[in-house]
N, C-alpha and C positions, 0 to 999 in steps of 0.2 A: 474235451477231445470227441469228436464226431466221426462215428465209423458207419459205413454202409456196405451193404452185401453186393458183391458184382453178380447180378441175377443173370444177366447176359451170359457171361463166360460160365456160369454154373449150368445153365441151361443149355449152353452148346456142347460142353463137355459131357453131360448126361446123353444129348442125343448122339453125339459123336460114338461113345463107348458102346449105347445099346444097339447101334447100327440098325438092322432091320428087324432086331427081336421086339416082341410087342412089350407093352408097359407091364401087362401081368407078369409076363415072365420075370421081368428085371425086378418087379416089386417082391416076387417070391426069393429071387436071387440076394436081394438086398436084405430082405427080411423086415419085420415091423413097419413097413412102409406099405400104403395103398397104391395101386395103379391111378387113382384119382389123384392123388397126391403128387404122383410123379407128372402127370399131366400138367397140374397147376404149375408145377416148378419149370417145365419146359415151355411154358407160356409167360414166365417171367416173375410168378409170384415166389415170395419169400417163405422157406419152409421154416417149421419149427426147428428148435436148436437140436434136439434127439435126431430128427429126420437128417438134418444139414450134416451131422457128424456121421450118420451111417452111410450117406451118399459119398462123403469125402473118403472114407474108408474103402467104400466099393471102387471109387475113381482112383484109389492109391496116391491121393494128394493131400497136402496138408489144408486145413481149415483156412489158414492163413492166405491161400492162394486167392481166396475170393473176397477178402475183407478189404475194404478201400477205407483209409483213414486219412482225414483231413491233416493230421500231424506228422503222418509218415509218408514216405515217398510210395508212388504207385508201384504195383508189380511189374518187374523188371520183363523185358521181352524175352529175356533166358528163362525165366521162371514160368511164364505163359507157355514157351514152347515145351519145356519139360514137362508141365501139367497135362498138355494136350498128347504129348507122347504116351505119358503114363496111362490115360484114359484111352488109347488106341485097342481095337480089339483085333484089327486084321494083322498086325505083326506080333511075332512071337516077343516073349520077355527078352529072349537072348538079342533080337534083333533091335528092341527098343533099347536095350543096355548098350548096345554098339554105338547107335546113333546118339545116345545121350553121352557116352564117351568122346564122340567127336565134336560135340556141341560144347563140351567142357574144354577140349583143348582149343576149339577156336575162341572162344570167350577169355580163356586164359593167355591166350598168346597175343592178346592186343595191347 
């Protein structure tokens, strides 16, 4: 079984969540990750496992969100939307949860 990391999605979500904050501030917020490492990840490089896990925790998404496997189906559109919403910084958690409830209703009603 061959698996790869969706570096494009990881980089996009990292950029989205950090918004206008600098990489140094985000590196401090995440902890044990350098700003240079975050810069490389935003450029599409693959992080080491520990860094990847820390970033996923900071993004509040499962590590599985970014794993592409040839033997499993690709990440669903719903899961991608949910991951992006959880990384959103401009909306409050309350608003994100409201939107997530609407998404669940929409996908469950089909």
